[in-house]
Structures are given as structure tokens and as C-alpha cells.
C-alpha positions in Angstrom: -24.8 3.2 -76.2 -21.4 2.3 -74.9 -21.4 -0.3 -72.1 -18.0 -0.9 -70.5 -16.7 -3.1 -67.6 -14.4 -1.8 -64.9 -12.3 -4.5 -63.3 -10.6 -4.3 -59.9 -6.9 -3.5 -60.1 -6.5 -4.4 -56.4 -5.2 -7.8 -55.5 -4.9 -9.9 -52.3 -1.3 -10.0 -51.0 -2.1 -13.4 -49.4 -2.4 -15.0 -52.9 -0.2 -15.2 -55.9 -0.4 -12.0 -58.0 0.2 -14.0 -61.1 -2.8 -16.2 -60.4 -4.9 -13.2 -59.7 -3.8 -11.5 -62.9 -4.7 -14.7 -64.8 -8.2 -14.4 -63.3 -8.4 -10.8 -64.7 -7.5 -12.1 -68.1 -10.3 -14.6 -67.9 -12.7 -11.8 -67.1 -11.5 -9.8 -70.1 -12.2 -12.8 -72.3 -15.7 -13.1 -70.8 -16.4 -9.4 -71.3 -15.3 -9.8 -74.9 -17.5 -12.8 -75.5 -20.5 -11.3 -73.8 -20.5 -8.2 -76.1 -19.3 -5.4 -73.8 -17.6 -2.5 -75.5 -14.6 -1.7 -73.3 -12.6 -2.8 -70.3 -11.3 -0.3 -67.6 -8.8 -0.2 -64.8 -8.2 2.6 -62.2 -5.0 3.7 -60.7 -3.6 4.1 -57.2 -0.1 3.9 -55.7 1.0 2.8 -52.2 -2.4 1.2 -51.8 -1.8 -0.6 -48.5 -2.9 -3.2 -47.5 -4.1 -4.3 -50.9 -1.6 -3.5 -53.8 -2.9 -2.5 -57.2 -1.8 -3.7 -60.6 -0.6 -0.6 -62.6 -3.2 0.0 -65.3 -1.3 0.9 -68.4 0.9 -2.1 -68.1 -2.0 -4.4 -67.3 -4.1 -3.1 -70.2 -1.2 -3.8 -72.5 -1.4 -7.5 -71.6 -5.2 -7.3 -71.7 -4.9 -6.2 -75.4 -4.0 -9.8 -76.4 -7.3 -11.1 -75.0 -9.6 -8.2 -75.6 -10.5 -8.5 -79.3 -12.5 -5.4 -80.2 -12.8 -4.1 -76.6 -11.6 -0.6 -75.9 -8.8 -0.5 -73.3 -9.6 2.2 -70.8 -7.2 3.6 -68.1 -8.3 6.0 -65.4 -5.2 8.0 -64.7 -4.3 10.4 -61.8 -2.9 13.1 -64.1 -1.3 15.4 -61.6 1.0 12.6 -60.5 2.4 12.1 -64.0 4.9 13.7 -66.2 2.9 14.5 -69.4 5.7 13.4 -71.7 6.0 10.0 -70.1 2.2 9.5 -70.1 1.9 10.6 -73.7 4.4 8.0 -74.9 3.0 5.2 -72.7 -0.6 5.8 -74.0 0.7 6.1 -77.6 2.4 2.7 -77.1 -0.7 1.1 -75.7 -2.7 2.5 -78.7 -0.2 1.1 -81.2 0.0 -2.4 -79.8 -3.8 -2.6 -79.5 -4.3 -1.1 -83.1 -6.1 2.0 -81.8 -8.2 0.8 -78.9 -6.7 2.9 -76.0 -9.1 5.1 -74.0 -8.2 7.5 -71.2 -10.0 9.2 -68.3 -8.0 11.8 -66.6 -8.7 12.3 -62.9 -7.5 14.7 -60.3 -6.5 12.4 -57.4 -7.1 13.1 -53.8 -4.9 11.0 -51.5 -2.3 13.2 -49.8 0.0 10.2 -49.3 0.3 9.6 -53.0 1.1 13.3 -53.8 3.7 13.4 -51.0 5.3 10.2 -52.2 5.6 11.7 -55.7 7.0 14.9 -54.3 4.0 16.9 -55.5 2.2 19.5 -53.4 -1.5 18.4 -53.3 -2.4 22.1 -53.5 -0.9 22.2 -57.0 -3.1 19.4 -58.3 -5.5 21.7 -60.3 -2.7 23.5 -62.0 -0.8 20.4 -62.8 -4.0 18.8 -64.1 -4.9 21.7 -66.5 -1.3 22.2 -67.7 -0.7 18.5 -68.0 -3.8 18.0 -70.1 -2.8 20.9 -72.4 0.8 19.6 -72.8 -0.4 15.9 -73.2 -2.6 16.8 -76.2 0.1 19.0 -77.8 2.6 16.1 -77.6 0.1 14.0 -79.5 -0.8 16.5 -82.1 2.0 19.0 -82.8 5.2 18.4 -84.7 7.2 20.6 -82.4 6.1 21.5 -78.8 7.2 24.4 -76.7 5.2 24.9 -73.4 5.8 27.4 -70.7 3.6 26.8 -67.6 4.1 27.0 -63.9 4.5 23.3 -63.5 5.7 22.1 -66.8 8.2 23.7 -69.2 9.5 22.2 -72.4 11.1 23.8 -75.4 11.4 22.5 -79.0 10.4 18.9 -78.3 9.8 16.9 -81.5 7.5 14.1 -80.4 7.2 11.1 -82.8 5.6 8.4 -80.7 2.1 9.3 -81.7 -1.2 7.3 -81.1 -2.8 5.4 -83.9 -6.1 7.2 -83.2 -6.1 10.8 -84.5 -5.9 13.3 -83.1 -5.5 11.1 -80.0 -7.4 8.4 -78.1 -10.8 9.3 -76.6 -10.4 11.4 -73.5 -12.8 11.9 -70.6 -12.3 14.0 -67.5 -13.2 12.5 -64.2 -15.2 14.8 -61.9 -16.8 14.4 -58.5 -17.4 18.1 -57.6 -19.3 21.0 -59.2 -16.1 22.8 -59.9 -14.6 19.8 -61.6 -17.7 19.2 -63.7 -17.6 22.9 -64.8 -13.9 22.5 -65.6 -14.7 19.5 -67.9 -17.2 21.6 -69.8 -14.8 24.6 -70.0 -12.0 22.4 -71.3 -14.3 20.7 -73.8 -14.1 17.1 -72.7 -16.9 14.7 -71.8 -17.7 13.8 -68.1 -16.8 10.5 -66.5 -18.5 10.3 -63.2 -16.9 8.9 -60.0 -18.1 5.4 -58.9 -18.1 6.7 -55.3 -20.6 9.6 -55.6 -23.9 9.0 -53.8 -27.0 9.2 -56.1 -28.3 12.5 -54.7 -25.0 14.2 -55.1 -24.7 12.7 -58.6 -28.1 14.2 -59.6 -26.9 17.6 -58.3 -23.6 17.3 -60.3 -25.6 16.3 -63.4 -27.7 19.5 -63.0 -24.5 21.5 -62.7 -23.1 19.8 -65.8 -26.2 20.6 -67.9 -26.3 24.2 -66.7 -22.6 24.7 -67.6 -23.2 23.2 -71.0 -26.4 25.3 -71.5 -24.4 28.5 -70.8 -22.2 27.5 -73.8 -25.1 26.5 -76.0 -24.2 22.9 -75.8 -26.0 19.7 -74.8 -24.7 16.6 -72.9 -21.8 15.0 -74.7 -22.8 11.8 -76.5 -19.7 10.2 -75.0 -20.4 11.1 -71.3 -20.2 8.1 -69.0 -21.9 7.0 -65.8 -19.6 4.9 -63.6 -21.2 2.7 -61.0 -20.3 -0.3 -58.7 -22.5 -3.2 -59.5 -23.2 -6.8 -58.6 -26.1 -8.8 -59.9 -27.2 -12.4 -59.1 -30.3 -14.5 -59.7 -32.0 -13.1 -56.6 -31.3 -10.3 -54.2 -30.4 -12.6 -51.3 -27.7 -14.3 -53.3 -26.3 -11.0 -54.6 -26.1 -9.7 -51.0 -24.4 -12.9 -49.8 -21.9 -12.9 -52.6 -20.9 -9.3 -52.5 -21.3 -7.9 -49.0 -18.1 -9.1 -47.3 -15.9 -8.0 -50.3 -17.7 -4.7 -50.7 -17.4 -4.0 -47.0 -13.6 -4.7 -47.0 -13.1 -2.5 -50.2 -14.8 0.5 -48.7 -13.1 0.1 -45.3 -9.8 0.6 -47.1 -11.1 3.6 -49.0 -12.5 5.0 -45.8 -9.1 4.7 -44.2 -7.7 6.6 -47.1 -10.1 9.4 -46.4 -12.6 9.0 -49.2 -15.7 9.8 -47.2 -14.1 12.6 -45.2 -12.0 14.3 -47.9 -13.9 13.6 -51.2 -17.5 12.9 -50.4 -17.4 15.4 -47.6 -19.6 13.5 -45.2 -17.2 13.8 -42.3 -17.4 10.0 -41.9 -14.4 7.6 -41.8 -16.4 4.5 -42.6 -19.7 3.7 -44.3 -21.5 0.4 -44.0 -22.8 -1.6 -46.9 -26.5 -0.8 -46.0 -25.7 2.9 -46.5 -23.8 2.3 -49.7 -26.8 0.5 -51.1 -29.3 3.0 -49.8 -27.6 6.0 -51.3 -27.1 4.4 -54.7 -23.3 4.2 -54.7 -23.6 0.5 -55.3 -26.2 -1.3 -57.4 -26.8 -4.8 -56.0 -29.7 -7.2 -56.4 -31.5 -9.3 -58.9 -31.8 -8.4 -62.6 -35.0 -6.4 -62.1 -33.6 -4.5 -59.1 -30.5 -3.5 -61.0 -32.3 -2.8 -64.3 -34.8 -0.4 -62.7 -32.1 1.4 -60.8 -30.1 1.9 -63.9 -33.1 3.1 -65.9 -33.8 5.6 -63.1 -30.2 6.8 -63.2 -30.5 7.3 -67.0 -33.7 9.4 -66.5 -32.4 11.4 -63.5 -28.7 11.9 -64.4 -29.1 11.8 -68.2 -25.7 10.4 -69.2 -25.9 8.2 -72.4 -23.2 5.6 -71.6 -22.2 3.4 -68.6 -19.2 1.6 -67.2 -20.0 -1.1 -64.6 -17.3 -1.5 -61.9 -17.5 -5.2 -61.0 -15.8 -7.4 -58.4 -13.9 -6.4 -55.3 -10.7 -7.9 -53.8 -11.1 -11.5 -52.8 -14.4 -12.1 -54.6 -14.1 -15.4 -56.6 -13.6 -14.7 -60.3 -16.3 -17.2 -61.1 -18.8 -15.1 -59.1 -17.8 -12.0 -60.9 -18.1 -13.8 -64.3 -21.6 -15.0 -63.4 -22.6 -11.4 -62.6 -21.2 -10.2 -65.9 -23.2 -12.9 -67.7 -26.5 -12.0 -66.0 -25.7 -8.3 -66.7 -25.1 -8.9 -70.4 -28.1 -11.2 -70.9 -30.8 -9.7 -68.7 -29.9 -6.0 -68.2 -27.8 -4.5 -71.0 -30.4 -5.3 -73.7 -33.0 -3.2 -71.8 -30.5 -0.3 -71.4 -29.6 -0.4 -75.1 -33.3 -0.5 -76.1 -34.0 2.5 -73.8 -31.2 4.4 -75.4 -32.3 3.7 -79.0 -34.4 6.5 -80.5 -37.9 5.4 -81.6 
């Protein structure tokens, strides 16, 4: 069972970004010492009012602290030129001696697409073409590609990843169409951290159905991605996390997450609803352990990445949560995943 940690890329503009990045490095060291398997960062641009560290650059610095940890980037593929992305990821893989990992996501914020000069209506085509070209650049001695969105002729790529044929890839998916696309393209599913539990169960059913049609079973690399905070007792967990969690989701609500992605028609969702619908796992070790075991039974994905900490939460609080998670929850998850 692979157990990873997703850190917040967002930082508080009222504080030194250098100091906040140093706090991330301390959390990377803690994750390494506590026995987690990977460290992950997401990606957004123009993320007003809280800027985000750019993940591939940040992960390159994490590599010096991460030891054996995998270095996972969640990338909004339709915004990128595949050639540039192929060489950046290959460079990360080289300097980390083969520890780069990549989840490719579609993206949804119209403001980001407009700023990059990309029509949001083209995102599916750019995604599928970008994926095809990206993998060819990593695996072929000469690449010619003629698509609607990307066209290259006679490229001879030499900046190859250490891992062959390329670093592990997942496809992010938060809709039935996207889950089916992941199956059709032959890559494991990486869930959205924002999907409510009931919707996630429905997507998992669609995933299994699409796999069954092809005579396949759930990928052993598929990953459940969930927001999480754990403390010694539920009251402490609520007190430590609630203000930062509320602020985080207020920003995402302003970006249109609930209206445009979840499809709830809401512009804002309170912490009580986030906890009730399973988007965030928060409580004492038993609360969180039981919730995760239920997810494993109902969703059926073999691995998990925990998204911990929100902008402004003290790094020491996040590290305490990681320690409780590693010592009192992860062993139960690993035991449940081990065949008897």
C-alpha cells in the first residue's frame, strides 16, 4: 500500500515566502522520518489572494530533503506545452535519481485558461493530445505528431527520465466521463480531494464498470486523495483546523469549485457540510481510521494520499497531525491492505 502526503502549495502573502517554504522543507523531512512513501504538490496560477509555489520547482528543492520519498506533481496538463513539461519532469527525475511522479489533471478555472490564451472548451483535446505527445517525447528517438492542438515534426528528444519508460503517471478525474477516459487511455485513477463521499462512491462504481467492460480490475496504483487533519481528540482537531479549512474553501468557492466542478450550484460550503459529506476527514485517530477503512471498503482504491495543512496553519500543528497519522492510523491501513 502506497501512503503519500500532499502539502499545501499556497502561502500567506502577509508572511515571508522564504520562511513558509522552509516550513514545507521541515514537513518533507518529517514525512520522510515518519515512513511515508511520497510527497505531493498541486498546481494553480493567478491564485489570488493566496499565491501558490510552483510545484515542479518546489519539488526539485524537496528532493534534497526527501530521501526515498517519491516526488509527486499534480499538473494541469491543458495549460502546458508538452515539450516543456516533458523536459522539466525529466530533469526532476534525473536530479532525484528516479523519484518523480506525475498526476495529470484537466483544470477548470476559466481565469487560468484565459491567462494562458487557451480556450477552456479545448481542454479535453489538449489533454488527450498532450498526454500522447508527452509520452512519445519520453520514449521515442524521433517524434512527429500531427494533432489539432500540437504539431511537431522530426523532434529528437534526448532529455529522458531516469525511470523507464517514464515516471509513474496517474490521471486525475472528478467526473464519470473523466474516469472512463482514464480507463480508456490505460492509466490509473487519482481522485480529486474535493469530491464528496457519495459522488466518489458513484465514480468508483463507474470506474469499476469501465474496467470490467475491458476485462480489467482496479489498478494496483489507483489513489484515493483526501483532505485530513487528526489530533488527540476531536475537539482539538476541530479547533486546530476549522479556521484554516474554512478560509481555504472560501477561496476555492470564489473560484467556482462548488458551482463549476462539484455542480452543487453553491458558491460557498461551510466546514460542517465539508465534514458531513466526507470531503474532509477530521477528528481523533479512531474517527479518522474508521472513516478511511470505510472509504477503502466503499471506494475500493488500494492507495491513499493525505492532503494535510491549509494556508496559515502552524507548521508544528501539521507535523503533529502527520505524526499521529503515521503512528496510529497508517499501520491499520497497511494491515487491512495486506492479504491474509
